[in-house]
Biopython code that builds the backbone (N, CA, C, O; Angstrom):
import numpy as np
from Bio.PDB.StructureBuilder import StructureBuilder

atoms = [
    (1, "UNK", "N", (44.180, 69.269, 149.969)),
    (1, "UNK", "CA", (45.836, 68.921, 149.428)),
    (1, "UNK", "C", (45.820, 68.762, 147.989)),
    (1, "UNK", "O", (46.868, 68.893, 147.357)),
    (2, "UNK", "N", (44.664, 68.477, 147.382)),
    (2, "UNK", "CA", (44.863, 68.278, 145.902)),
    (2, "UNK", "C", (44.687, 69.705, 145.286)),
    (2, "UNK", "O", (45.152, 69.967, 144.177)),
    (3, "UNK", "N", (44.061, 70.544, 145.974)),
    (3, "UNK", "CA", (44.198, 71.997, 145.492)),
    (3, "UNK", "C", (45.293, 72.706, 145.635)),
    (3, "UNK", "O", (45.614, 73.622, 144.878)),
    (4, "UNK", "N", (45.970, 72.306, 146.666)),
    (4, "UNK", "CA", (47.456, 73.138, 146.687)),
    (4, "UNK", "C", (48.479, 72.499, 145.731)),
    (4, "UNK", "O", (49.409, 73.187, 145.311)),
    (5, "UNK", "N", (48.345, 71.223, 145.375)),
    (5, "UNK", "CA", (49.014, 70.665, 144.348)),
    (5, "UNK", "C", (48.653, 71.202, 142.866)),
    (5, "UNK", "O", (49.540, 71.474, 142.057)),
    (6, "UNK", "N", (47.305, 71.328, 142.586)),
    (6, "UNK", "CA", (47.051, 72.062, 141.640)),
    (6, "UNK", "C", (47.426, 73.473, 141.362)),
    (6, "UNK", "O", (47.624, 73.936, 140.239)),
    (7, "UNK", "N", (47.503, 74.084, 142.439)),
    (7, "UNK", "CA", (47.827, 75.600, 142.457)),
    (7, "UNK", "C", (49.285, 75.657, 142.253)),
    (7, "UNK", "O", (49.778, 76.582, 141.607)),
    (8, "UNK", "N", (50.076, 74.620, 142.824)),
    (8, "UNK", "CA", (51.644, 74.513, 142.955)),
    (8, "UNK", "C", (52.019, 74.206, 141.441)),
    (8, "UNK", "O", (53.051, 74.635, 140.925)),
    (9, "UNK", "N", (50.962, 73.322, 140.695)),
    (9, "UNK", "CA", (51.463, 72.986, 139.228)),
    (9, "UNK", "C", (50.992, 74.221, 138.013)),
    (9, "UNK", "O", (51.378, 74.428, 136.862)),
    (10, "UNK", "N", (50.036, 74.854, 138.849)),
    (10, "UNK", "CA", (49.497, 75.844, 138.200)),
    (10, "UNK", "C", (50.789, 77.039, 137.987)),
    (10, "UNK", "O", (51.022, 77.605, 136.919)),
    (11, "UNK", "N", (51.480, 77.235, 139.174)),
    (11, "UNK", "CA", (52.295, 78.036, 139.650)),
    (11, "UNK", "C", (53.795, 77.854, 138.916)),
    (11, "UNK", "O", (54.581, 78.729, 138.553)),
    (12, "UNK", "N", (53.893, 76.461, 138.837)),
    (12, "UNK", "CA", (54.889, 75.955, 137.998)),
    (12, "UNK", "C", (54.794, 76.125, 136.564)),
    (12, "UNK", "O", (55.719, 76.703, 135.994)),
    (13, "UNK", "N", (53.905, 75.746, 135.970)),
    (13, "UNK", "CA", (53.538, 75.898, 134.811)),
    (13, "UNK", "C", (54.023, 77.239, 134.343)),
    (13, "UNK", "O", (54.949, 77.451, 133.560)),
    (14, "UNK", "N", (53.063, 78.325, 135.096)),
    (14, "UNK", "CA", (53.357, 79.716, 134.755)),
    (14, "UNK", "C", (54.889, 80.337, 134.711)),
    (14, "UNK", "O", (55.361, 81.205, 133.978)),
    (15, "UNK", "N", (55.507, 79.531, 135.815)),
    (15, "UNK", "CA", (57.117, 79.911, 135.955)),
    (15, "UNK", "C", (57.583, 79.341, 134.674)),
    (15, "UNK", "O", (58.403, 80.001, 134.036)),
    (16, "UNK", "N", (57.190, 78.252, 134.226)),
    (16, "UNK", "CA", (58.131, 77.659, 133.221)),
    (16, "UNK", "C", (57.900, 78.547, 131.760)),
    (16, "UNK", "O", (58.749, 78.891, 130.937)),
    (17, "UNK", "N", (56.599, 78.749, 131.766)),
    (17, "UNK", "CA", (55.984, 79.888, 130.415)),
    (17, "UNK", "C", (56.824, 81.115, 130.518)),
    (17, "UNK", "O", (57.324, 81.542, 129.477)),
    (18, "UNK", "N", (57.060, 81.788, 131.737)),
    (18, "UNK", "CA", (57.697, 83.020, 132.240)),
    (18, "UNK", "C", (59.209, 82.863, 131.286)),
    (18, "UNK", "O", (59.663, 83.574, 130.390)),
    (19, "UNK", "N", (59.701, 81.663, 131.901)),
    (19, "UNK", "CA", (61.147, 81.667, 131.698)),
    (19, "UNK", "C", (61.418, 81.224, 130.330)),
    (19, "UNK", "O", (62.464, 81.484, 129.736)),
    (20, "UNK", "N", (60.320, 80.461, 129.785)),
    (20, "UNK", "CA", (60.688, 80.241, 128.140)),
    (20, "UNK", "C", (60.268, 81.256, 127.397)),
    (20, "UNK", "O", (60.985, 81.397, 126.406)),
    (21, "UNK", "N", (59.215, 82.182, 127.485)),
    (21, "UNK", "CA", (59.147, 83.637, 127.201)),
    (21, "UNK", "C", (60.484, 84.365, 127.163)),
    (21, "UNK", "O", (60.971, 84.828, 126.132)),
    (22, "UNK", "N", (61.014, 84.424, 128.325)),
    (22, "UNK", "CA", (62.097, 85.136, 128.496)),
    (22, "UNK", "C", (63.379, 84.920, 127.454)),
    (22, "UNK", "O", (64.053, 85.696, 126.778)),
    (23, "UNK", "N", (63.381, 83.495, 127.660)),
    (23, "UNK", "CA", (64.440, 82.822, 126.673)),
    (23, "UNK", "C", (64.245, 82.899, 125.592)),
    (23, "UNK", "O", (65.255, 82.958, 124.891)),
    (24, "UNK", "N", (62.803, 82.942, 124.841)),
    (24, "UNK", "CA", (62.482, 83.322, 123.450)),
    (24, "UNK", "C", (63.203, 84.700, 123.266)),
    (24, "UNK", "O", (64.139, 84.849, 122.480)),
    (25, "UNK", "N", (62.759, 85.562, 123.950)),
    (25, "UNK", "CA", (62.871, 87.107, 123.612)),
    (25, "UNK", "C", (64.345, 87.220, 123.948)),
    (25, "UNK", "O", (64.733, 88.077, 123.154)),
    (26, "UNK", "N", (65.332, 86.861, 124.637)),
    (26, "UNK", "CA", (66.643, 86.635, 124.675)),
    (26, "UNK", "C", (67.279, 86.383, 123.256)),
    (26, "UNK", "O", (68.110, 87.089, 122.684)),
    (27, "UNK", "N", (66.712, 85.242, 122.830)),
    (27, "UNK", "CA", (67.130, 84.563, 121.515)),
    (27, "UNK", "C", (67.119, 85.391, 120.357)),
    (27, "UNK", "O", (68.009, 85.584, 119.528)),
    (28, "UNK", "N", (65.583, 85.996, 120.463)),
    (28, "UNK", "CA", (65.470, 86.902, 119.493)),
    (28, "UNK", "C", (65.871, 88.394, 119.411)),
    (28, "UNK", "O", (65.632, 89.133, 118.456)),
    (29, "UNK", "N", (66.516, 88.729, 120.556)),
    (29, "UNK", "CA", (67.261, 89.849, 120.671)),
    (29, "UNK", "C", (68.801, 89.652, 120.183)),
    (29, "UNK", "O", (69.496, 90.541, 119.691)),
    (30, "UNK", "N", (69.115, 88.563, 120.374)),
    (30, "UNK", "CA", (70.746, 88.202, 120.161)),
    (30, "UNK", "C", (70.634, 87.752, 118.406)),
    (30, "UNK", "O", (71.595, 87.993, 117.676)),
    (31, "UNK", "N", (69.617, 87.217, 117.960)),
    (31, "UNK", "CA", (69.549, 87.122, 116.537)),
    (31, "UNK", "C", (69.404, 88.313, 115.867)),
    (31, "UNK", "O", (70.095, 88.492, 114.864)),
    (32, "UNK", "N", (68.561, 89.244, 116.266)),
    (32, "UNK", "CA", (68.479, 90.682, 115.887)),
    (32, "UNK", "C", (69.684, 91.519, 115.735)),
    (32, "UNK", "O", (69.914, 92.171, 114.717)),
    (33, "UNK", "N", (70.576, 91.478, 116.946)),
    (33, "UNK", "CA", (71.675, 92.122, 117.061)),
    (33, "UNK", "C", (72.613, 91.485, 115.994)),
    (33, "UNK", "O", (73.104, 92.294, 115.208)),
    (34, "UNK", "N", (72.987, 90.029, 115.811)),
    (34, "UNK", "CA", (73.820, 89.309, 115.115)),
    (34, "UNK", "C", (73.307, 89.730, 113.466)),
    (34, "UNK", "O", (74.166, 90.038, 112.640)),
    (35, "UNK", "N", (72.206, 89.713, 113.191)),
    (35, "UNK", "CA", (71.798, 90.405, 111.829)),
    (35, "UNK", "C", (72.133, 91.613, 111.770)),
    (35, "UNK", "O", (72.764, 91.880, 110.747)),
    (36, "UNK", "N", (71.910, 92.713, 112.675)),
    (36, "UNK", "CA", (72.505, 94.127, 112.601)),
    (36, "UNK", "C", (74.105, 94.277, 112.357)),
    (36, "UNK", "O", (74.659, 95.083, 111.609)),
    (37, "UNK", "N", (74.637, 93.396, 113.094)),
    (37, "UNK", "CA", (75.906, 93.396, 113.241)),
    (37, "UNK", "C", (76.325, 93.060, 111.521)),
    (37, "UNK", "O", (77.053, 93.768, 110.825)),
    (38, "UNK", "N", (75.788, 92.064, 111.194)),
    (38, "UNK", "CA", (75.976, 91.511, 109.732)),
    (38, "UNK", "C", (75.829, 92.410, 108.854)),
    (38, "UNK", "O", (76.649, 92.694, 107.981)),
    (39, "UNK", "N", (74.750, 92.920, 109.039)),
    (39, "UNK", "CA", (74.084, 94.021, 107.941)),
    (39, "UNK", "C", (75.553, 95.315, 107.782)),
    (39, "UNK", "O", (76.236, 95.702, 106.834)),
    (40, "UNK", "N", (75.508, 95.624, 109.211)),
    (40, "UNK", "CA", (76.847, 96.720, 109.225)),
    (40, "UNK", "C", (77.965, 96.246, 108.565)),
    (40, "UNK", "O", (78.575, 96.957, 107.768)),
    (41, "UNK", "N", (78.315, 95.022, 108.843)),
    (41, "UNK", "CA", (79.795, 94.699, 108.302)),
    (41, "UNK", "C", (79.718, 94.657, 106.561)),
    (41, "UNK", "O", (80.612, 94.900, 105.750)),
    (42, "UNK", "N", (78.235, 94.236, 106.325)),
    (42, "UNK", "CA", (78.303, 94.255, 104.631)),
    (42, "UNK", "C", (78.367, 95.478, 104.214)),
    (42, "UNK", "O", (79.150, 95.821, 103.328)),
    (43, "UNK", "N", (77.496, 96.335, 104.845)),
    (43, "UNK", "CA", (77.424, 97.761, 104.203)),
    (43, "UNK", "C", (78.909, 98.426, 104.372)),
    (43, "UNK", "O", (79.225, 99.338, 103.607)),
    (44, "UNK", "N", (79.788, 97.983, 105.342)),
    (44, "UNK", "CA", (81.199, 98.413, 105.262)),
    (44, "UNK", "C", (82.109, 97.904, 104.233)),
    (44, "UNK", "O", (83.067, 98.499, 103.739)),
    (45, "UNK", "N", (81.667, 96.683, 103.964)),
    (45, "UNK", "CA", (82.507, 95.939, 103.039)),
    (45, "UNK", "C", (81.981, 96.646, 101.678)),
    (45, "UNK", "O", (82.760, 97.026, 100.803)),
    (46, "UNK", "N", (80.829, 96.756, 101.612)),
    (46, "UNK", "CA", (80.487, 97.598, 100.194)),
    (46, "UNK", "C", (81.117, 98.990, 100.041)),
    (46, "UNK", "O", (81.477, 99.463, 98.963)),
    (47, "UNK", "N", (81.212, 99.597, 101.235)),
    (47, "UNK", "CA", (81.689, 100.976, 101.182)),
    (47, "UNK", "C", (83.020, 101.123, 100.852)),
    (47, "UNK", "O", (83.446, 102.063, 100.181)),
    (48, "UNK", "N", (83.747, 100.156, 101.337)),
    (48, "UNK", "CA", (85.430, 99.561, 100.987)),
    (48, "UNK", "C", (85.428, 99.557, 99.446)),
    (48, "UNK", "O", (86.117, 100.327, 98.776)),
    (49, "UNK", "N", (84.590, 98.620, 98.937)),
    (49, "UNK", "CA", (84.804, 98.296, 97.773)),
    (49, "UNK", "C", (84.601, 99.279, 96.644)),
    (49, "UNK", "O", (85.227, 99.311, 95.584)),
    (50, "UNK", "N", (83.578, 100.115, 97.057)),
    (50, "UNK", "CA", (83.289, 101.406, 95.974)),
    (50, "UNK", "C", (84.280, 102.265, 96.487)),
    (50, "UNK", "O", (84.316, 103.061, 95.549)),
    (51, "UNK", "N", (85.086, 102.672, 97.271)),
    (51, "UNK", "CA", (86.329, 103.356, 97.733)),
    (51, "UNK", "C", (87.178, 102.944, 96.805)),
    (51, "UNK", "O", (87.568, 103.766, 95.976)),
    (52, "UNK", "N", (87.694, 101.417, 96.748)),
    (52, "UNK", "CA", (88.601, 100.997, 96.050)),
    (52, "UNK", "C", (88.290, 101.235, 94.571)),
    (52, "UNK", "O", (89.062, 101.924, 93.903)),
    (53, "UNK", "N", (87.401, 100.797, 94.134)),
    (53, "UNK", "CA", (86.887, 100.817, 92.705)),
    (53, "UNK", "C", (87.204, 102.229, 92.422)),
    (53, "UNK", "O", (87.911, 102.226, 91.414)),
    (54, "UNK", "N", (86.966, 103.731, 92.938)),
    (54, "UNK", "CA", (86.988, 104.969, 92.684)),
    (54, "UNK", "C", (88.633, 105.023, 92.422)),
    (54, "UNK", "O", (89.160, 105.333, 91.354)),
    (55, "UNK", "N", (89.253, 104.685, 93.532)),
    (55, "UNK", "CA", (90.651, 104.874, 93.619)),
    (55, "UNK", "C", (91.247, 104.390, 92.409)),
    (55, "UNK", "O", (92.021, 105.151, 91.829)),
    (56, "UNK", "N", (90.992, 103.114, 91.868)),
    (56, "UNK", "CA", (91.267, 102.375, 90.751)),
    (56, "UNK", "C", (91.013, 102.978, 89.529)),
    (56, "UNK", "O", (91.711, 102.941, 88.516)),
    (57, "UNK", "N", (89.928, 103.551, 89.713)),
    (57, "UNK", "CA", (89.444, 104.447, 88.202)),
    (57, "UNK", "C", (90.274, 105.501, 88.055)),
    (57, "UNK", "O", (90.883, 105.742, 87.012)),
    (58, "UNK", "N", (90.356, 106.425, 89.485)),
    (58, "UNK", "CA", (91.296, 107.505, 89.142)),
    (58, "UNK", "C", (92.733, 107.231, 89.184)),
    (58, "UNK", "O", (93.487, 108.202, 89.111)),
    (59, "UNK", "N", (93.200, 106.120, 89.285)),
    (59, "UNK", "CA", (94.655, 105.818, 88.887)),
    (59, "UNK", "C", (94.678, 105.321, 87.436)),
    (59, "UNK", "O", (95.587, 105.697, 86.696)),
    (60, "UNK", "N", (93.692, 104.467, 86.982)),
    (60, "UNK", "CA", (93.959, 104.404, 85.651)),
    (60, "UNK", "C", (93.469, 105.737, 84.636)),
    (60, "UNK", "O", (93.993, 105.975, 83.548)),
    (61, "UNK", "N", (92.433, 106.477, 85.202)),
    (61, "UNK", "CA", (92.459, 107.842, 84.256)),
    (61, "UNK", "C", (93.907, 108.513, 84.631)),
    (61, "UNK", "O", (94.447, 108.945, 83.613)),
    (62, "UNK", "N", (94.565, 108.687, 85.644)),
    (62, "UNK", "CA", (95.923, 109.284, 85.677)),
    (62, "UNK", "C", (96.747, 108.630, 84.810)),
    (62, "UNK", "O", (97.574, 109.307, 84.199)),
    (63, "UNK", "N", (96.696, 107.530, 84.643)),
    (63, "UNK", "CA", (97.821, 106.602, 83.755)),
    (63, "UNK", "C", (97.595, 107.032, 82.302)),
    (63, "UNK", "O", (98.503, 107.349, 81.533)),
    (64, "UNK", "N", (96.272, 107.010, 82.002)),
    (64, "UNK", "CA", (95.944, 107.491, 80.742)),
    (64, "UNK", "C", (96.293, 108.761, 80.500)),
    (64, "UNK", "O", (96.709, 108.944, 79.356)),
    (65, "UNK", "N", (96.255, 109.871, 81.329)),
    (65, "UNK", "CA", (96.729, 111.068, 81.027)),
    (65, "UNK", "C", (98.049, 111.212, 81.041)),
    (65, "UNK", "O", (98.537, 112.105, 80.348)),
    (66, "UNK", "N", (98.849, 110.405, 81.795)),
    (66, "UNK", "CA", (100.313, 110.644, 81.623)),
    (66, "UNK", "C", (100.603, 109.947, 80.549)),
    (66, "UNK", "O", (101.441, 110.617, 79.945)),
    (67, "UNK", "N", (100.345, 108.801, 79.860)),
    (67, "UNK", "CA", (100.662, 108.482, 78.693)),
    (67, "UNK", "C", (100.349, 109.374, 77.529)),
    (67, "UNK", "O", (101.119, 109.507, 76.578)),
    (68, "UNK", "N", (99.186, 109.983, 77.637)),
    (68, "UNK", "CA", (98.886, 111.003, 76.391)),
    (68, "UNK", "C", (99.840, 112.068, 76.367)),
    (68, "UNK", "O", (100.370, 112.321, 75.285)),
    (69, "UNK", "N", (100.268, 112.997, 77.780)),
    (69, "UNK", "CA", (101.102, 113.615, 77.593)),
    (69, "UNK", "C", (102.458, 113.280, 77.308)),
    (69, "UNK", "O", (103.147, 114.175, 76.818)),
    (70, "UNK", "N", (103.031, 112.053, 77.540)),
    (70, "UNK", "CA", (104.276, 111.440, 77.129)),
    (70, "UNK", "C", (104.042, 111.291, 75.526)),
    (70, "UNK", "O", (104.984, 111.732, 74.868)),
    (71, "UNK", "N", (102.950, 110.745, 74.769)),
    (71, "UNK", "CA", (102.863, 110.763, 73.294)),
    (71, "UNK", "C", (103.107, 112.001, 72.887)),
    (71, "UNK", "O", (103.946, 112.130, 71.996)),
    (72, "UNK", "N", (102.436, 113.218, 73.437)),
    (72, "UNK", "CA", (102.601, 114.300, 72.764)),
    (72, "UNK", "C", (103.872, 114.632, 73.020)),
    (72, "UNK", "O", (104.483, 115.128, 72.073)),
    (73, "UNK", "N", (104.575, 114.468, 74.266)),
    (73, "UNK", "CA", (106.143, 115.076, 74.053)),
    (73, "UNK", "C", (106.915, 114.259, 73.319)),
    (73, "UNK", "O", (108.078, 114.609, 73.119)),
    (74, "UNK", "N", (106.489, 113.160, 72.834)),
    (74, "UNK", "CA", (107.423, 112.328, 71.768)),
    (74, "UNK", "C", (107.129, 113.148, 70.622)),
    (74, "UNK", "O", (107.954, 113.859, 70.049)),
    (75, "UNK", "N", (105.802, 113.005, 70.284)),
    (75, "UNK", "CA", (105.536, 113.674, 68.861)),
    (75, "UNK", "C", (106.098, 115.130, 68.797)),
    (75, "UNK", "O", (106.617, 115.418, 67.719)),
    (76, "UNK", "N", (106.087, 116.131, 69.790)),
    (76, "UNK", "CA", (107.035, 117.333, 69.937)),
    (76, "UNK", "C", (108.698, 117.198, 69.567)),
    (76, "UNK", "O", (109.328, 117.991, 68.868)),
    (77, "UNK", "N", (109.072, 116.337, 70.034)),
    (77, "UNK", "CA", (110.434, 115.859, 70.194)),
    (77, "UNK", "C", (110.600, 115.486, 68.850)),
    (77, "UNK", "O", (111.667, 115.900, 68.398)),
    (78, "UNK", "N", (109.849, 114.786, 67.975)),
    (78, "UNK", "CA", (110.177, 114.155, 66.533)),
    (78, "UNK", "C", (109.912, 115.203, 65.865)),
    (78, "UNK", "O", (110.789, 115.604, 65.100)),
    (79, "UNK", "N", (108.926, 115.778, 65.935)),
    (79, "UNK", "CA", (108.907, 117.268, 65.197)),
    (79, "UNK", "C", (110.113, 118.007, 65.214)),
    (79, "UNK", "O", (110.622, 118.406, 64.166)),
    (80, "UNK", "N", (110.695, 118.258, 66.531)),
    (80, "UNK", "CA", (111.834, 119.207, 66.517)),
    (80, "UNK", "C", (112.854, 118.359, 65.794)),
    (80, "UNK", "O", (113.423, 118.969, 64.889)),
    (81, "UNK", "N", (113.237, 117.075, 65.971)),
    (81, "UNK", "CA", (114.070, 116.420, 65.519)),
    (81, "UNK", "C", (114.278, 116.561, 63.879)),
    (81, "UNK", "O", (115.327, 116.780, 63.272)),
    (82, "UNK", "N", (112.867, 116.356, 63.333)),
    (82, "UNK", "CA", (112.906, 116.327, 61.829)),
    (82, "UNK", "C", (113.074, 117.541, 61.200)),
    (82, "UNK", "O", (113.306, 117.594, 59.992)),
    (83, "UNK", "N", (112.958, 118.775, 62.073)),
    (83, "UNK", "CA", (113.324, 119.938, 61.485)),
    (83, "UNK", "C", (114.800, 120.451, 61.749)),
    (83, "UNK", "O", (115.223, 121.554, 61.401)),
    (84, "UNK", "N", (115.409, 119.620, 62.319)),
    (84, "UNK", "CA", (116.809, 119.595, 62.333)),
    (84, "UNK", "C", (117.486, 119.489, 61.005)),
    (84, "UNK", "O", (116.841, 118.879, 60.151)),
    (85, "UNK", "N", (118.625, 119.947, 60.664)),
    (85, "UNK", "CA", (119.350, 119.821, 59.318)),
    (85, "UNK", "C", (120.095, 118.241, 59.626)),
    (85, "UNK", "O", (120.428, 117.837, 60.740)),
    (86, "UNK", "N", (120.220, 117.637, 58.569)),
    (86, "UNK", "CA", (120.740, 116.422, 58.274)),
    (86, "UNK", "C", (121.843, 116.063, 58.994)),
    (86, "UNK", "O", (121.894, 114.946, 59.510)),
    (87, "UNK", "N", (122.878, 116.979, 59.119)),
    (87, "UNK", "CA", (124.091, 116.804, 59.806)),
    (87, "UNK", "C", (124.076, 117.046, 61.014)),
    (87, "UNK", "O", (125.125, 116.812, 61.615)),
    (88, "UNK", "N", (122.986, 117.554, 61.745)),
    (88, "UNK", "CA", (122.979, 117.589, 63.281)),
    (88, "UNK", "C", (122.556, 115.919, 63.765)),
    (88, "UNK", "O", (123.125, 115.159, 64.549)),
    (89, "UNK", "N", (121.432, 115.760, 63.010)),
    (89, "UNK", "CA", (120.966, 114.411, 63.422)),
    (89, "UNK", "C", (121.894, 113.289, 63.313)),
    (89, "UNK", "O", (122.079, 112.447, 64.192)),
    (90, "UNK", "N", (122.472, 113.337, 62.157)),
    (90, "UNK", "CA", (123.451, 112.120, 62.100)),
    (90, "UNK", "C", (124.834, 112.496, 63.251)),
    (90, "UNK", "O", (125.596, 111.580, 63.560)),
    (91, "UNK", "N", (125.005, 113.671, 63.721)),
    (91, "UNK", "CA", (126.072, 113.898, 64.610)),
    (91, "UNK", "C", (125.386, 113.216, 66.186)),
    (91, "UNK", "O", (126.133, 112.610, 66.954)),
    (92, "UNK", "N", (124.121, 113.389, 66.454)),
    (92, "UNK", "CA", (123.257, 113.400, 67.320)),
    (92, "UNK", "C", (123.204, 111.724, 67.527)),
    (92, "UNK", "O", (123.310, 111.197, 68.635)),
    (93, "UNK", "N", (123.047, 111.090, 66.452)),
    (93, "UNK", "CA", (122.897, 109.489, 66.386)),
    (93, "UNK", "C", (124.483, 109.010, 66.752)),
    (93, "UNK", "O", (124.559, 107.939, 67.355)),
    (94, "UNK", "N", (125.556, 109.596, 66.493)),
    (94, "UNK", "CA", (126.699, 108.929, 66.483)),
    (94, "UNK", "C", (126.938, 109.221, 68.041)),
    (94, "UNK", "O", (127.425, 108.290, 68.683)),
    (95, "UNK", "N", (126.651, 110.405, 68.714)),
    (95, "UNK", "CA", (126.588, 110.603, 69.969)),
    (95, "UNK", "C", (126.251, 109.573, 70.737)),
    (95, "UNK", "O", (127.077, 108.958, 71.412)),
    (96, "UNK", "N", (125.023, 109.304, 70.697)),
    (96, "UNK", "CA", (124.072, 108.540, 71.185)),
    (96, "UNK", "C", (124.701, 107.050, 71.321)),
    (96, "UNK", "O", (124.650, 106.415, 72.374)),
    (97, "UNK", "N", (125.324, 106.553, 70.084)),
    (97, "UNK", "CA", (125.598, 105.399, 69.495)),
    (97, "UNK", "C", (127.061, 104.979, 70.395)),
    (97, "UNK", "O", (127.314, 103.927, 70.982)),
    (98, "UNK", "N", (127.867, 106.191, 70.258)),
    (98, "UNK", "CA", (128.860, 106.220, 71.408)),
    (98, "UNK", "C", (128.811, 106.085, 72.824)),
    (98, "UNK", "O", (129.564, 105.408, 73.524)),
    (99, "UNK", "N", (127.859, 106.790, 73.176)),
    (99, "UNK", "CA", (127.478, 106.569, 74.477)),
    (99, "UNK", "C", (126.980, 105.241, 75.108)),
    (99, "UNK", "O", (127.263, 104.828, 76.232)),
    (100, "UNK", "N", (126.182, 104.642, 74.174)),
    (100, "UNK", "CA", (125.837, 103.295, 74.375)),
    (100, "UNK", "C", (126.796, 102.245, 74.461)),
    (100, "UNK", "O", (126.801, 101.269, 75.212)),
    (101, "UNK", "N", (127.686, 102.622, 73.494)),
    (101, "UNK", "CA", (129.085, 101.533, 73.570)),
    (101, "UNK", "C", (129.897, 101.779, 74.469)),
    (101, "UNK", "O", (130.691, 100.860, 74.673)),
    (102, "UNK", "N", (130.045, 102.914, 75.265)),
    (102, "UNK", "CA", (130.722, 103.242, 76.406)),
    (102, "UNK", "C", (130.074, 102.417, 77.598)),
    (102, "UNK", "O", (130.834, 101.903, 78.419)),
    (103, "UNK", "N", (128.804, 102.281, 77.716)),
    (103, "UNK", "CA", (128.262, 101.623, 78.713)),
    (103, "UNK", "C", (128.359, 100.076, 78.503)),
    (103, "UNK", "O", (127.898, 99.308, 79.347)),
]
sb = StructureBuilder()
sb.init_structure("model")
sb.init_model(0)
sb.init_chain("A")
sb.init_seg("    ")
for serial, (resi, resn, name, xyz) in enumerate(atoms, 1):
    if name == "N":
        sb.init_residue(resn, " ", resi, " ")
    sb.init_atom(name, np.array(xyz, "f"), 0.0, 1.0, " ", f" {name:<3s}", serial, name[0])
structure = sb.get_structure()
């Protein structure tokens, strides 16, 4: 009888060991999957941040180009106006003032 109890105890101990090993492996797999998902999300966030930064840089560059273009246009217009006879400049100023006063 004692031998049977000893065998049952060994079987029960082995069963518990197998169950615990399986639970440990399951926990490890879950932790690895969670870490992988976290790493993927971190990578996606970083990629999104890089894309956003590139778009922002492009927008800033485009704004700078537009600003430069407007400055050049203004300079050209000032040169054209400064080359006009004084009478035409005075007449243009009067027309602008009248237009502003009408509004």
